[in-house]
mmCIF file of the N, C-alpha and C atoms, coordinates in Angstrom:
data_MODEL
# 
_entry.id   MODEL 
# 
loop_
_atom_site.group_PDB 
_atom_site.id 
_atom_site.type_symbol 
_atom_site.label_atom_id 
_atom_site.label_alt_id 
_atom_site.label_comp_id 
_atom_site.label_asym_id 
_atom_site.label_entity_id 
_atom_site.label_seq_id 
_atom_site.pdbx_PDB_ins_code 
_atom_site.Cartn_x 
_atom_site.Cartn_y 
_atom_site.Cartn_z 
_atom_site.occupancy 
_atom_site.B_iso_or_equiv 
_atom_site.pdbx_formal_charge 
_atom_site.auth_seq_id 
_atom_site.auth_comp_id 
_atom_site.auth_asym_id 
_atom_site.auth_atom_id 
_atom_site.pdbx_PDB_model_num 
ATOM 1   N N  . ASN A 1 1  ? -3.523  52.436 3.734   1.00 0.00 ? 1  ASN A N  1 
ATOM 2   C CA . ASN A 1 1  ? -2.307  52.884 3.690   1.00 0.00 ? 1  ASN A CA 1 
ATOM 3   C C  . ASN A 1 1  ? -2.074  54.139 2.635   1.00 0.00 ? 1  ASN A C  1 
ATOM 4   N N  . PRO A 1 2  ? -1.915  55.137 3.033   1.00 0.00 ? 2  PRO A N  1 
ATOM 5   C CA . PRO A 1 2  ? -2.108  56.280 2.128   1.00 0.00 ? 2  PRO A CA 1 
ATOM 6   C C  . PRO A 1 2  ? -0.487  56.415 1.509   1.00 0.00 ? 2  PRO A C  1 
ATOM 7   N N  . PHE A 1 3  ? -0.334  56.731 0.197   1.00 0.00 ? 3  PHE A N  1 
ATOM 8   C CA . PHE A 1 3  ? 0.673   57.010 -0.332  1.00 0.00 ? 3  PHE A CA 1 
ATOM 9   C C  . PHE A 1 3  ? 0.662   58.309 -0.889  1.00 0.00 ? 3  PHE A C  1 
ATOM 10  N N  . GLN A 1 4  ? 1.807   58.871 -1.300  1.00 0.00 ? 4  GLN A N  1 
ATOM 11  C CA . GLN A 1 4  ? 2.192   60.268 -1.719  1.00 0.00 ? 4  GLN A CA 1 
ATOM 12  C C  . GLN A 1 4  ? 2.818   59.887 -3.152  1.00 0.00 ? 4  GLN A C  1 
ATOM 13  N N  . GLU A 1 5  ? 4.105   60.240 -3.535  1.00 0.00 ? 5  GLU A N  1 
ATOM 14  C CA . GLU A 1 5  ? 4.125   59.969 -5.115  1.00 0.00 ? 5  GLU A CA 1 
ATOM 15  C C  . GLU A 1 5  ? 4.936   58.607 -4.956  1.00 0.00 ? 5  GLU A C  1 
ATOM 16  N N  . GLN A 1 6  ? 5.294   58.022 -3.958  1.00 0.00 ? 6  GLN A N  1 
ATOM 17  C CA . GLN A 1 6  ? 6.089   56.995 -4.250  1.00 0.00 ? 6  GLN A CA 1 
ATOM 18  C C  . GLN A 1 6  ? 5.465   55.942 -3.183  1.00 0.00 ? 6  GLN A C  1 
ATOM 19  N N  . THR A 1 7  ? 5.108   54.653 -3.753  1.00 0.00 ? 7  THR A N  1 
ATOM 20  C CA . THR A 1 7  ? 4.902   53.606 -2.828  1.00 0.00 ? 7  THR A CA 1 
ATOM 21  C C  . THR A 1 7  ? 5.395   52.309 -3.405  1.00 0.00 ? 7  THR A C  1 
ATOM 22  N N  . THR A 1 8  ? 5.674   51.374 -2.546  1.00 0.00 ? 8  THR A N  1 
ATOM 23  C CA . THR A 1 8  ? 6.198   49.920 -2.902  1.00 0.00 ? 8  THR A CA 1 
ATOM 24  C C  . THR A 1 8  ? 5.287   49.060 -2.727  1.00 0.00 ? 8  THR A C  1 
ATOM 25  N N  . ALA A 1 9  ? 5.118   48.233 -3.757  1.00 0.00 ? 9  ALA A N  1 
ATOM 26  C CA . ALA A 1 9  ? 4.298   46.841 -3.461  1.00 0.00 ? 9  ALA A CA 1 
ATOM 27  C C  . ALA A 1 9  ? 5.326   45.702 -3.553  1.00 0.00 ? 9  ALA A C  1 
ATOM 28  N N  . PHE A 1 10 ? 5.009   45.329 -2.421  1.00 0.00 ? 10 PHE A N  1 
ATOM 29  C CA . PHE A 1 10 ? 6.057   43.775 -1.946  1.00 0.00 ? 10 PHE A CA 1 
ATOM 30  C C  . PHE A 1 10 ? 5.337   42.476 -2.451  1.00 0.00 ? 10 PHE A C  1 
ATOM 31  N N  . ILE A 1 11 ? 5.955   41.669 -2.789  1.00 0.00 ? 11 ILE A N  1 
ATOM 32  C CA . ILE A 1 11 ? 5.301   40.515 -3.427  1.00 0.00 ? 11 ILE A CA 1 
ATOM 33  C C  . ILE A 1 11 ? 6.238   39.184 -3.162  1.00 0.00 ? 11 ILE A C  1 
ATOM 34  N N  . ASP A 1 12 ? 5.732   38.181 -2.127  1.00 0.00 ? 12 ASP A N  1 
ATOM 35  C CA . ASP A 1 12 ? 6.727   37.194 -1.547  1.00 0.00 ? 12 ASP A CA 1 
ATOM 36  C C  . ASP A 1 12 ? 6.043   36.152 -2.485  1.00 0.00 ? 12 ASP A C  1 
ATOM 37  N N  . LEU A 1 13 ? 6.594   35.330 -3.244  1.00 0.00 ? 13 LEU A N  1 
ATOM 38  C CA . LEU A 1 13 ? 6.381   34.324 -4.129  1.00 0.00 ? 13 LEU A CA 1 
ATOM 39  C C  . LEU A 1 13 ? 6.731   33.271 -3.584  1.00 0.00 ? 13 LEU A C  1 
ATOM 40  N N  . PRO A 1 14 ? 6.138   32.034 -3.176  1.00 0.00 ? 14 PRO A N  1 
ATOM 41  C CA . PRO A 1 14 ? 6.643   30.713 -2.628  1.00 0.00 ? 14 PRO A CA 1 
ATOM 42  C C  . PRO A 1 14 ? 7.409   29.843 -3.502  1.00 0.00 ? 14 PRO A C  1 
ATOM 43  N N  . LYS A 1 15 ? 7.047   30.139 -4.953  1.00 0.00 ? 15 LYS A N  1 
ATOM 44  C CA . LYS A 1 15 ? 7.803   29.667 -6.051  1.00 0.00 ? 15 LYS A CA 1 
ATOM 45  C C  . LYS A 1 15 ? 7.691   30.474 -7.230  1.00 0.00 ? 15 LYS A C  1 
ATOM 46  N N  . ALA A 1 16 ? 8.442   30.205 -8.353  1.00 0.00 ? 16 ALA A N  1 
ATOM 47  C CA . ALA A 1 16 ? 8.351   31.107 -9.574  1.00 0.00 ? 16 ALA A CA 1 
ATOM 48  C C  . ALA A 1 16 ? 6.943   30.997 -10.048 1.00 0.00 ? 16 ALA A C  1 
ATOM 49  N N  . SER A 1 17 ? 6.546   32.146 -10.686 1.00 0.00 ? 17 SER A N  1 
ATOM 50  C CA . SER A 1 17 ? 5.180   32.204 -11.099 1.00 0.00 ? 17 SER A CA 1 
ATOM 51  C C  . SER A 1 17 ? 5.262   33.196 -12.195 1.00 0.00 ? 17 SER A C  1 
ATOM 52  N N  . GLN A 1 18 ? 4.090   33.218 -12.805 1.00 0.00 ? 18 GLN A N  1 
ATOM 53  C CA . GLN A 1 18 ? 4.037   34.195 -13.917 1.00 0.00 ? 18 GLN A CA 1 
ATOM 54  C C  . GLN A 1 18 ? 2.939   35.134 -13.122 1.00 0.00 ? 18 GLN A C  1 
ATOM 55  N N  . VAL A 1 19 ? 3.297   36.580 -13.255 1.00 0.00 ? 19 VAL A N  1 
ATOM 56  C CA . VAL A 1 19 ? 3.001   37.517 -12.171 1.00 0.00 ? 19 VAL A CA 1 
ATOM 57  C C  . VAL A 1 19 ? 2.425   38.727 -13.233 1.00 0.00 ? 19 VAL A C  1 
ATOM 58  N N  . SER A 1 20 ? 1.300   39.209 -12.811 1.00 0.00 ? 20 SER A N  1 
ATOM 59  C CA . SER A 1 20 ? 0.614   40.490 -13.367 1.00 0.00 ? 20 SER A CA 1 
ATOM 60  C C  . SER A 1 20 ? 0.543   41.303 -12.131 1.00 0.00 ? 20 SER A C  1 
ATOM 61  N N  . LEU A 1 21 ? 0.642   42.804 -12.487 1.00 0.00 ? 21 LEU A N  1 
ATOM 62  C CA . LEU A 1 21 ? 0.395   43.459 -11.181 1.00 0.00 ? 21 LEU A CA 1 
ATOM 63  C C  . LEU A 1 21 ? -0.259  44.710 -11.717 1.00 0.00 ? 21 LEU A C  1 
ATOM 64  N N  . THR A 1 22 ? -1.358  45.155 -11.369 1.00 0.00 ? 22 THR A N  1 
ATOM 65  C CA . THR A 1 22 ? -2.193  46.059 -11.963 1.00 0.00 ? 22 THR A CA 1 
ATOM 66  C C  . THR A 1 22 ? -2.602  47.321 -10.999 1.00 0.00 ? 22 THR A C  1 
ATOM 67  N N  . VAL A 1 23 ? -2.747  48.475 -11.439 1.00 0.00 ? 23 VAL A N  1 
ATOM 68  C CA . VAL A 1 23 ? -3.699  49.549 -10.638 1.00 0.00 ? 23 VAL A CA 1 
ATOM 69  C C  . VAL A 1 23 ? -4.943  49.965 -11.309 1.00 0.00 ? 23 VAL A C  1 
ATOM 70  N N  . PHE A 1 24 ? -6.176  49.643 -10.639 1.00 0.00 ? 24 PHE A N  1 
ATOM 71  C CA . PHE A 1 24 ? -7.544  49.909 -11.273 1.00 0.00 ? 24 PHE A CA 1 
ATOM 72  C C  . PHE A 1 24 ? -8.110  51.425 -10.181 1.00 0.00 ? 24 PHE A C  1 
ATOM 73  N N  . ASP A 1 25 ? -8.812  52.260 -10.794 1.00 0.00 ? 25 ASP A N  1 
ATOM 74  C CA . ASP A 1 25 ? -9.523  53.162 -10.269 1.00 0.00 ? 25 ASP A CA 1 
ATOM 75  C C  . ASP A 1 25 ? -10.564 52.612 -9.301  1.00 0.00 ? 25 ASP A C  1 
ATOM 76  N N  . ALA A 1 26 ? -11.545 53.463 -8.555  1.00 0.00 ? 26 ALA A N  1 
ATOM 77  C CA . ALA A 1 26 ? -12.670 52.885 -7.811  1.00 0.00 ? 26 ALA A CA 1 
ATOM 78  C C  . ALA A 1 26 ? -13.764 52.475 -8.654  1.00 0.00 ? 26 ALA A C  1 
ATOM 79  N N  . GLN A 1 27 ? -13.769 53.126 -10.039 1.00 0.00 ? 27 GLN A N  1 
ATOM 80  C CA . GLN A 1 27 ? -14.690 52.646 -10.860 1.00 0.00 ? 27 GLN A CA 1 
ATOM 81  C C  . GLN A 1 27 ? -14.462 51.276 -11.783 1.00 0.00 ? 27 GLN A C  1 
ATOM 82  N N  . GLY A 1 28 ? -13.397 50.754 -11.569 1.00 0.00 ? 28 GLY A N  1 
ATOM 83  C CA . GLY A 1 28 ? -12.655 49.621 -12.093 1.00 0.00 ? 28 GLY A CA 1 
ATOM 84  C C  . GLY A 1 28 ? -12.072 49.774 -13.285 1.00 0.00 ? 28 GLY A C  1 
ATOM 85  N N  . ARG A 1 29 ? -11.691 51.206 -13.525 1.00 0.00 ? 29 ARG A N  1 
ATOM 86  C CA . ARG A 1 29 ? -10.860 51.266 -15.034 1.00 0.00 ? 29 ARG A CA 1 
ATOM 87  C C  . ARG A 1 29 ? -9.268  51.057 -14.635 1.00 0.00 ? 29 ARG A C  1 
ATOM 88  N N  . LEU A 1 30 ? -8.673  50.715 -15.717 1.00 0.00 ? 30 LEU A N  1 
ATOM 89  C CA . LEU A 1 30 ? -7.350  50.334 -15.705 1.00 0.00 ? 30 LEU A CA 1 
ATOM 90  C C  . LEU A 1 30 ? -6.756  51.760 -15.552 1.00 0.00 ? 30 LEU A C  1 
ATOM 91  N N  . VAL A 1 31 ? -5.685  52.023 -14.537 1.00 0.00 ? 31 VAL A N  1 
ATOM 92  C CA . VAL A 1 31 ? -4.947  53.013 -14.366 1.00 0.00 ? 31 VAL A CA 1 
ATOM 93  C C  . VAL A 1 31 ? -3.217  52.772 -14.821 1.00 0.00 ? 31 VAL A C  1 
ATOM 94  N N  . LYS A 1 32 ? -2.856  51.807 -14.163 1.00 0.00 ? 32 LYS A N  1 
ATOM 95  C CA . LYS A 1 32 ? -1.571  51.743 -14.661 1.00 0.00 ? 32 LYS A CA 1 
ATOM 96  C C  . LYS A 1 32 ? -1.352  50.004 -14.609 1.00 0.00 ? 32 LYS A C  1 
ATOM 97  N N  . MET A 1 33 ? -0.518  49.382 -15.507 1.00 0.00 ? 33 MET A N  1 
ATOM 98  C CA . MET A 1 33 ? -0.088  48.159 -15.497 1.00 0.00 ? 33 MET A CA 1 
ATOM 99  C C  . MET A 1 33 ? 1.575   48.009 -15.010 1.00 0.00 ? 33 MET A C  1 
ATOM 100 N N  . LEU A 1 34 ? 1.592   47.805 -14.018 1.00 0.00 ? 34 LEU A N  1 
ATOM 101 C CA . LEU A 1 34 ? 3.018   47.454 -13.042 1.00 0.00 ? 34 LEU A CA 1 
ATOM 102 C C  . LEU A 1 34 ? 3.712   46.536 -13.716 1.00 0.00 ? 34 LEU A C  1 
ATOM 103 N N  . VAL A 1 35 ? 3.096   45.085 -13.751 1.00 0.00 ? 35 VAL A N  1 
ATOM 104 C CA . VAL A 1 35 ? 3.944   44.038 -14.258 1.00 0.00 ? 35 VAL A CA 1 
ATOM 105 C C  . VAL A 1 35 ? 2.967   43.213 -15.205 1.00 0.00 ? 35 VAL A C  1 
ATOM 106 N N  . HIS A 1 36 ? 3.139   43.007 -16.194 1.00 0.00 ? 36 HIS A N  1 
ATOM 107 C CA . HIS A 1 36 ? 2.409   42.304 -17.245 1.00 0.00 ? 36 HIS A CA 1 
ATOM 108 C C  . HIS A 1 36 ? 3.099   40.694 -17.659 1.00 0.00 ? 36 HIS A C  1 
ATOM 109 N N  . GLU A 1 37 ? 2.472   39.770 -16.965 1.00 0.00 ? 37 GLU A N  1 
ATOM 110 C CA . GLU A 1 37 ? 2.461   38.204 -17.213 1.00 0.00 ? 37 GLU A CA 1 
ATOM 111 C C  . GLU A 1 37 ? 4.409   38.258 -17.160 1.00 0.00 ? 37 GLU A C  1 
ATOM 112 N N  . ALA A 1 38 ? 4.863   38.751 -16.476 1.00 0.00 ? 38 ALA A N  1 
ATOM 113 C CA . ALA A 1 38 ? 6.236   38.601 -16.103 1.00 0.00 ? 38 ALA A CA 1 
ATOM 114 C C  . ALA A 1 38 ? 6.535   37.205 -15.254 1.00 0.00 ? 38 ALA A C  1 
ATOM 115 N N  . ILE A 1 39 ? 7.293   36.466 -15.754 1.00 0.00 ? 39 ILE A N  1 
ATOM 116 C CA . ILE A 1 39 ? 7.722   35.235 -14.916 1.00 0.00 ? 39 ILE A CA 1 
ATOM 117 C C  . ILE A 1 39 ? 9.033   35.828 -13.833 1.00 0.00 ? 39 ILE A C  1 
ATOM 118 N N  . MET A 1 40 ? 8.449   35.853 -12.701 1.00 0.00 ? 40 MET A N  1 
ATOM 119 C CA . MET A 1 40 ? 9.388   35.825 -11.407 1.00 0.00 ? 40 MET A CA 1 
ATOM 120 C C  . MET A 1 40 ? 9.607   34.774 -10.570 1.00 0.00 ? 40 MET A C  1 
ATOM 121 N N  . PRO A 1 41 ? 10.795  34.768 -10.325 1.00 0.00 ? 41 PRO A N  1 
ATOM 122 C CA . PRO A 1 41 ? 11.252  33.620 -9.490  1.00 0.00 ? 41 PRO A CA 1 
ATOM 123 C C  . PRO A 1 41 ? 10.808  33.421 -7.903  1.00 0.00 ? 41 PRO A C  1 
ATOM 124 N N  . ALA A 1 42 ? 10.869  32.599 -7.290  1.00 0.00 ? 42 ALA A N  1 
ATOM 125 C CA . ALA A 1 42 ? 10.639  32.392 -5.948  1.00 0.00 ? 42 ALA A CA 1 
ATOM 126 C C  . ALA A 1 42 ? 11.288  33.428 -5.301  1.00 0.00 ? 42 ALA A C  1 
ATOM 127 N N  . GLY A 1 43 ? 10.793  34.073 -3.929  1.00 0.00 ? 43 GLY A N  1 
ATOM 128 C CA . GLY A 1 43 ? 11.311  34.890 -3.068  1.00 0.00 ? 43 GLY A CA 1 
ATOM 129 C C  . GLY A 1 43 ? 10.440  36.460 -3.011  1.00 0.00 ? 43 GLY A C  1 
ATOM 130 N N  . LYS A 1 44 ? 11.227  37.215 -2.611  1.00 0.00 ? 44 LYS A N  1 
ATOM 131 C CA . LYS A 1 44 ? 10.678  38.408 -2.199  1.00 0.00 ? 44 LYS A CA 1 
ATOM 132 C C  . LYS A 1 44 ? 10.847  39.580 -3.334  1.00 0.00 ? 44 LYS A C  1 
ATOM 133 N N  . HIS A 1 45 ? 9.797   40.215 -3.918  1.00 0.00 ? 45 HIS A N  1 
ATOM 134 C CA . HIS A 1 45 ? 10.003  41.098 -4.995  1.00 0.00 ? 45 HIS A CA 1 
ATOM 135 C C  . HIS A 1 45 ? 9.411   42.549 -4.314  1.00 0.00 ? 45 HIS A C  1 
ATOM 136 N N  . ALA A 1 46 ? 9.715   43.730 -4.762  1.00 0.00 ? 46 ALA A N  1 
ATOM 137 C CA . ALA A 1 46 ? 9.471   45.027 -4.630  1.00 0.00 ? 46 ALA A CA 1 
ATOM 138 C C  . ALA A 1 46 ? 9.138   45.834 -5.874  1.00 0.00 ? 46 ALA A C  1 
ATOM 139 N N  . VAL A 1 47 ? 8.009   46.293 -5.980  1.00 0.00 ? 47 VAL A N  1 
ATOM 140 C CA . VAL A 1 47 ? 7.615   46.701 -7.411  1.00 0.00 ? 47 VAL A CA 1 
ATOM 141 C C  . VAL A 1 47 ? 7.307   48.412 -6.928  1.00 0.00 ? 47 VAL A C  1 
ATOM 142 N N  . ASN A 1 48 ? 8.225   49.327 -7.212  1.00 0.00 ? 48 ASN A N  1 
ATOM 143 C CA . ASN A 1 48 ? 7.610   50.834 -7.185  1.00 0.00 ? 48 ASN A CA 1 
ATOM 144 C C  . ASN A 1 48 ? 6.441   51.181 -8.149  1.00 0.00 ? 48 ASN A C  1 
ATOM 145 N N  . ILE A 1 49 ? 5.728   52.194 -7.255  1.00 0.00 ? 49 ILE A N  1 
ATOM 146 C CA . ILE A 1 49 ? 4.207   52.841 -7.756  1.00 0.00 ? 49 ILE A CA 1 
ATOM 147 C C  . ILE A 1 49 ? 4.672   54.102 -7.907  1.00 0.00 ? 49 ILE A C  1 
ATOM 148 N N  . ILE A 1 50 ? 4.814   54.680 -9.178  1.00 0.00 ? 50 ILE A N  1 
ATOM 149 C CA . ILE A 1 50 ? 5.213   56.275 -9.242  1.00 0.00 ? 50 ILE A CA 1 
ATOM 150 C C  . ILE A 1 50 ? 4.290   56.471 -10.499 1.00 0.00 ? 50 ILE A C  1 
ATOM 151 N N  . ASP A 1 51 ? 3.489   57.134 -10.529 1.00 0.00 ? 51 ASP A N  1 
ATOM 152 C CA . ASP A 1 51 ? 2.862   57.755 -11.736 1.00 0.00 ? 51 ASP A CA 1 
ATOM 153 C C  . ASP A 1 51 ? 2.274   59.127 -11.416 1.00 0.00 ? 51 ASP A C  1 
ATOM 154 N N  . SER A 1 52 ? 2.131   60.027 -12.425 1.00 0.00 ? 52 SER A N  1 
ATOM 155 C CA . SER A 1 52 ? 1.436   61.222 -12.472 1.00 0.00 ? 52 SER A CA 1 
ATOM 156 C C  . SER A 1 52 ? -0.246  60.863 -12.542 1.00 0.00 ? 52 SER A C  1 
ATOM 157 N N  . GLN A 1 53 ? -0.430  59.930 -13.130 1.00 0.00 ? 53 GLN A N  1 
ATOM 158 C CA . GLN A 1 53 ? -1.645  59.402 -13.192 1.00 0.00 ? 53 GLN A CA 1 
ATOM 159 C C  . GLN A 1 53 ? -2.474  59.163 -11.837 1.00 0.00 ? 53 GLN A C  1 
ATOM 160 N N  . ILE A 1 54 ? -1.778  58.466 -10.989 1.00 0.00 ? 54 ILE A N  1 
ATOM 161 C CA . ILE A 1 54 ? -2.411  58.291 -9.870  1.00 0.00 ? 54 ILE A CA 1 
ATOM 162 C C  . ILE A 1 54 ? -2.383  59.861 -8.820  1.00 0.00 ? 54 ILE A C  1 
ATOM 163 N N  . LYS A 1 55 ? -3.474  60.332 -8.797  1.00 0.00 ? 55 LYS A N  1 
ATOM 164 C CA . LYS A 1 55 ? -3.934  61.488 -7.927  1.00 0.00 ? 55 LYS A CA 1 
ATOM 165 C C  . LYS A 1 55 ? -4.528  61.284 -6.820  1.00 0.00 ? 55 LYS A C  1 
ATOM 166 N N  . ALA A 1 56 ? -5.201  62.046 -6.176  1.00 0.00 ? 56 ALA A N  1 
ATOM 167 C CA . ALA A 1 56 ? -5.804  61.775 -4.868  1.00 0.00 ? 56 ALA A CA 1 
ATOM 168 C C  . ALA A 1 56 ? -7.361  60.889 -5.096  1.00 0.00 ? 56 ALA A C  1 
ATOM 169 N N  . GLY A 1 57 ? -7.261  59.845 -4.325  1.00 0.00 ? 57 GLY A N  1 
ATOM 170 C CA . GLY A 1 57 ? -8.560  59.027 -4.500  1.00 0.00 ? 57 GLY A CA 1 
ATOM 171 C C  . GLY A 1 57 ? -8.305  57.516 -3.935  1.00 0.00 ? 57 GLY A C  1 
ATOM 172 N N  . VAL A 1 58 ? -9.277  56.492 -4.226  1.00 0.00 ? 58 VAL A N  1 
ATOM 173 C CA . VAL A 1 58 ? -9.173  55.410 -3.828  1.00 0.00 ? 58 VAL A CA 1 
ATOM 174 C C  . VAL A 1 58 ? -8.802  54.373 -5.295  1.00 0.00 ? 58 VAL A C  1 
ATOM 175 N N  . PHE A 1 59 ? -7.818  53.523 -4.958  1.00 0.00 ? 59 PHE A N  1 
ATOM 176 C CA . PHE A 1 59 ? -7.249  52.756 -5.916  1.00 0.00 ? 59 PHE A CA 1 
ATOM 177 C C  . PHE A 1 59 ? -7.262  51.104 -5.500  1.00 0.00 ? 59 PHE A C  1 
ATOM 178 N N  . TYR A 1 60 ? -7.239  50.426 -6.413  1.00 0.00 ? 60 TYR A N  1 
ATOM 179 C CA . TYR A 1 60 ? -7.137  48.758 -6.016  1.00 0.00 ? 60 TYR A CA 1 
ATOM 180 C C  . TYR A 1 60 ? -5.947  48.161 -6.812  1.00 0.00 ? 60 TYR A C  1 
ATOM 181 N N  . VAL A 1 61 ? -4.787  47.722 -6.056  1.00 0.00 ? 61 VAL A N  1 
ATOM 182 C CA . VAL A 1 61 ? -3.543  47.044 -6.654  1.00 0.00 ? 61 VAL A CA 1 
ATOM 183 C C  . VAL A 1 61 ? -4.152  45.629 -6.913  1.00 0.00 ? 61 VAL A C  1 
ATOM 184 N N  . HIS A 1 62 ? -4.038  44.834 -7.839  1.00 0.00 ? 62 HIS A N  1 
ATOM 185 C CA . HIS A 1 62 ? -4.533  43.604 -8.158  1.00 0.00 ? 62 HIS A CA 1 
ATOM 186 C C  . HIS A 1 62 ? -3.460  42.745 -8.460  1.00 0.00 ? 62 HIS A C  1 
ATOM 187 N N  . LEU A 1 63 ? -2.988  41.969 -7.663  1.00 0.00 ? 63 LEU A N  1 
ATOM 188 C CA . LEU A 1 63 ? -1.590  40.993 -8.140  1.00 0.00 ? 63 LEU A CA 1 
ATOM 189 C C  . LEU A 1 63 ? -2.222  39.543 -8.474  1.00 0.00 ? 63 LEU A C  1 
ATOM 190 N N  . ARG A 1 64 ? -2.036  39.156 -9.868  1.00 0.00 ? 64 ARG A N  1 
ATOM 191 C CA . ARG A 1 64 ? -2.554  37.852 -10.301 1.00 0.00 ? 64 ARG A CA 1 
ATOM 192 C C  . ARG A 1 64 ? -1.173  37.032 -10.459 1.00 0.00 ? 64 ARG A C  1 
ATOM 193 N N  . THR A 1 65 ? -0.978  35.749 -10.010 1.00 0.00 ? 65 THR A N  1 
ATOM 194 C CA . THR A 1 65 ? -0.062  34.770 -10.257 1.00 0.00 ? 65 THR A CA 1 
ATOM 195 C C  . THR A 1 65 ? -0.598  33.359 -10.745 1.00 0.00 ? 65 THR A C  1 
ATOM 196 N N  . THR A 1 66 ? 0.046   32.732 -11.230 1.00 0.00 ? 66 THR A N  1 
ATOM 197 C CA . THR A 1 66 ? -0.440  31.161 -11.506 1.00 0.00 ? 66 THR A CA 1 
ATOM 198 C C  . THR A 1 66 ? -0.775  30.495 -10.566 1.00 0.00 ? 66 THR A C  1 
ATOM 199 N N  . GLU A 1 67 ? -0.549  30.978 -9.255  1.00 0.00 ? 67 GLU A N  1 
ATOM 200 C CA . GLU A 1 67 ? -1.242  30.293 -7.857  1.00 0.00 ? 67 GLU A CA 1 
ATOM 201 C C  . GLU A 1 67 ? -2.640  30.783 -7.570  1.00 0.00 ? 67 GLU A C  1 
ATOM 202 N N  . GLY A 1 68 ? -2.848  32.241 -8.009  1.00 0.00 ? 68 GLY A N  1 
ATOM 203 C CA . GLY A 1 68 ? -4.222  32.809 -7.470  1.00 0.00 ? 68 GLY A CA 1 
ATOM 204 C C  . GLY A 1 68 ? -4.042  34.461 -7.537  1.00 0.00 ? 68 GLY A C  1 
ATOM 205 N N  . SER A 1 69 ? -4.967  35.230 -6.889  1.00 0.00 ? 69 SER A N  1 
ATOM 206 C CA . SER A 1 69 ? -4.996  36.403 -6.932  1.00 0.00 ? 69 SER A CA 1 
ATOM 207 C C  . SER A 1 69 ? -5.302  37.279 -5.911  1.00 0.00 ? 69 SER A C  1 
ATOM 208 N N  . LEU A 1 70 ? -5.321  38.485 -5.806  1.00 0.00 ? 70 LEU A N  1 
ATOM 209 C CA . LEU A 1 70 ? -5.213  39.224 -4.399  1.00 0.00 ? 70 LEU A CA 1 
ATOM 210 C C  . LEU A 1 70 ? -5.626  40.629 -4.660  1.00 0.00 ? 70 LEU A C  1 
ATOM 211 N N  . VAL A 1 71 ? -6.360  41.273 -3.893  1.00 0.00 ? 71 VAL A N  1 
ATOM 212 C CA . VAL A 1 71 ? -6.603  42.636 -3.940  1.00 0.00 ? 71 VAL A CA 1 
ATOM 213 C C  . VAL A 1 71 ? -6.521  43.382 -2.877  1.00 0.00 ? 71 VAL A C  1 
ATOM 214 N N  . ARG A 1 72 ? -5.797  44.336 -2.875  1.00 0.00 ? 72 ARG A N  1 
ATOM 215 C CA . ARG A 1 72 ? -5.670  45.410 -1.866  1.00 0.00 ? 72 ARG A CA 1 
ATOM 216 C C  . ARG A 1 72 ? -6.079  46.925 -2.191  1.00 0.00 ? 72 ARG A C  1 
ATOM 217 N N  . LYS A 1 73 ? -6.894  47.350 -1.433  1.00 0.00 ? 73 LYS A N  1 
ATOM 218 C CA . LYS A 1 73 ? -7.283  48.715 -1.681  1.00 0.00 ? 73 LYS A CA 1 
ATOM 219 C C  . LYS A 1 73 ? -6.087  50.019 -0.941  1.00 0.00 ? 73 LYS A C  1 
ATOM 220 N N  . VAL A 1 74 ? -5.871  50.913 -1.776  1.00 0.00 ? 74 VAL A N  1 
ATOM 221 C CA . VAL A 1 74 ? -4.935  52.063 -1.272  1.00 0.00 ? 74 VAL A CA 1 
ATOM 222 C C  . VAL A 1 74 ? -5.817  53.229 -1.448  1.00 0.00 ? 74 VAL A C  1 
ATOM 223 N N  . ILE A 1 75 ? -5.404  54.027 -0.714  1.00 0.00 ? 75 ILE A N  1 
ATOM 224 C CA . ILE A 1 75 ? -5.880  55.659 -0.568  1.00 0.00 ? 75 ILE A CA 1 
ATOM 225 C C  . ILE A 1 75 ? -4.638  56.602 -0.910  1.00 0.00 ? 75 ILE A C  1 
ATOM 226 N N  . ALA A 1 76 ? -4.584  57.218 -2.267  1.00 0.00 ? 76 ALA A N  1 
ATOM 227 C CA . ALA A 1 76 ? -3.671  58.148 -2.526  1.00 0.00 ? 76 ALA A CA 1 
ATOM 228 C C  . ALA A 1 76 ? -4.235  59.641 -1.934  1.00 0.00 ? 76 ALA A C  1 
ATOM 229 N N  . LEU A 1 77 ? -3.267  60.251 -1.228  1.00 0.00 ? 77 LEU A N  1 
ATOM 230 C CA . LEU A 1 77 ? -3.543  61.609 -0.868  1.00 0.00 ? 77 LEU A CA 1 
ATOM 231 C C  . LEU A 1 77 ? -2.500  62.485 -1.824  1.00 0.00 ? 77 LEU A C  1 
ATOM 232 N N  . GLU A 1 78 ? -3.154  63.789 -1.665  1.00 0.00 ? 78 GLU A N  1 
ATOM 233 C CA . GLU A 1 78 ? -2.390  64.795 -2.207  1.00 0.00 ? 78 GLU A CA 1 
ATOM 234 C C  . GLU A 1 78 ? -1.265  65.555 -1.534  1.00 0.00 ? 78 GLU A C  1 
# 
């Protein structure tokens, strides 16, 4: 799912959880910490990804909660 200057990450939590959401480049280097160990209530949440550091390339968005973790690959286009 390519994105330009703005992309939204949607999170659907079945119950309240501690959440971290980070963006890594293809070499595994941290690009941006979007959410850092925040307690989020159950339900749907939207987190905007807007940053001049995110140039064209392949990135990985890592979601970590108290229930587990998930990684999604995204492609940024200029």
